[in-house]
N, C-alpha and C positions, 0 to 999 in steps of 0.2 A: 154545789152549783157548778157549772161548769168553770173552767180560767176565764175566760172572757166576763163569767157574772164576778168570779173574786178581784178584780182588779179592778183599784179605784181604792178611795177615803171613805174611811167609816167615822160615823158620828153617833154620841153615846146620851140617850134622852129616859130617863127613868131605868127603867129595867130592859128597853129595846134597843137596839142599834141601829142607825139609817144608814144606810151605806150607798155614796155614789159612785155609778159604774159604769163603763164605756161599752157601748157592745157594740159587735159590727154593724155599719150603715150608719154609724156617727149617732145613734140613739142613745139619750141619757136619762137611767132610770132610776128612781130610790130603791132598793129591797129594805122594808122593815122586816126585823127580823123578832118577832116575839114568844121567847122560849123553843116550843118544837117547830111554829107556825113560820114560811116566809111567803112573803107577797110581794110583787113586783108590778111595779107602777109608772108608766112611763111619765116625765114631767119636762123634756124638751120635744120643742118642737124639729120635726126630721125635714132638713132641707128636700123639696123636691127638684125635680131637674122643672129647667127654664121650660116655657111652650116655645114648642118649631117657633113660633114666629116672632121671637127674639133673636134679632140679628147677632153675629157673628163680625167685631172689627178688627183688621189689621192692617199693615202700613205704617211708615214714617215719613211725614211730609213738613217742609221748613216753611213759615210763612212771617209776611211782616204788617203787622196790623197798621190800619189808617192813623189817621191823627185824632180819629175821631173813638177809636179805640175799638174798631170793630175790626173782625174775623171774615173771610171768605172760606167757609167750610168749605174744603174737597168737595164735587158734587158727587162723588161713590159716597162717601160718609151723609151728605144729605139724604141720599133717596134709603139710606137705612135708619137716618133718623126719624125718618116721619117729619110732618109740620110741625107739632107742636113737640118739644121735648125738654130734658132737667138737665139744667146748668148748675153745677155743685162742684163744692170740692171734692180731689180724687182720696181716696181709704189713704193715700199718704200723707195728706194733707200739706202735700209741697208742689202741687199743678191742680189745675183744673179738671174737669172731667165732663163731657157731654152723654147721657144716657137717653135712649130711648123711655118714653112712660112705661112700658111693661118691665122692664127692666128694672125702672127707679122702684115700681109699686113692689118688686118682689124682697127689693130689699127691705121696703117698709114694714112689709107683711114680717121679714125675717125679725126685724127689730121688737116689733108689735108682741110675735111670738114668747118673744123671752120672758121667765117667767121669775127674773130679779127686777122689778122695775125698780129701783131704790134711788137714791139724790142722783148719785154718779148718772145712770139708765139718763133722765130726766135732765143733766147738765150736759151731754153728751148729745142728746138729741134737739136740744135747744141751740147749743152750738153748732151744728149742723144745717138747722134752718137756718141760721143768723147768714148763712151763705150760701145759701137755695133759690132757683129761681123753676118753679114745676111751669112753667107756659114759655117757656124761649124757645124763639123763632127767627128764622133767617127774612132778610129783608126779600125784596125782588131781585137781588144779586147775588144772593148766597150767602152775605154777611149779614154775622152776629155780633150783637154789641155787646163786650164785656164790662159791664160796672165799675168803674175806676177801683171800688172798693175791693172787688174780686182779683184785678190786676196786683194791687198792690197785696193784698195777703198775700200772693205766690211768686211777687218781683217779677210779673211783665210789668216790661214797657214797649218795648216795639217787635222784639225778634222774637217770634215761639217755634215752639214744633209740633205737630201735632201726632198723637200714636194710637193707633190701633191695639186697644187690650181686650181682646176678647169682649166681652158683651157694652165695653163704654170708651169713648174716645179721651182721654189727657191730652190738656193743653198746656204745656210746658213753656216757660221761660229759654231759651237759648241756652245762655250760659248756664243756668243750672241745668240744663239736661243735659250739658255735655259731661258734667262733673257726679252725675246724682248715680245710683245705682248701682249693683254689683257685682265684682270680678268677672270674665269669663270663665276662670277655673269654678268661684263658688257658681254661676247658672250651670255650669256643665255637670256639676257635682250634683246639683237640685234636683237635675233633669234625669238623673244617673238613678236618683232615689226614687221619683216617681215611675221609670220602671218606659220612658222617654230617649232612644237609643237611634 
């Protein structure tokens, strides 16, 4: 096997060795070694690029919710979100996120493709679903009603910051946004390791 094939973790079952390896392209395989034979079988779904129709968001804007907990979604964001979109928790679990439906469906497909659907997997999905609204929409004035349960979950009261983060929009409580995140040096180091200069 190539060095890439040899990288991984080996498990033994009877007279055979089961090896979990990571190959270029983020494809996980299991190598079953039974004597002189070696079989490679893909077991993890390989993420595919998002469709060209999935928009990319960028920009940072500060807002205030009204007395009913409604957020005026910036016009440039509304145009990319579409009429119906998804309101849920951001991956950090410390902010809310707005996803175009296509981007959210891609997330669900990735989760559905996980080969190990154990108790923890279903518990995680249940927790996410508890805080997800899949048919969110703005009213005629571009306002999105954020339920009190979601606002309380991430500490949003009145002042918020919306941030375009690639394929989603994060909605932060302003006081939390100001104190969260990596340092400038950490960001610079991360970008350097990804070849962004």
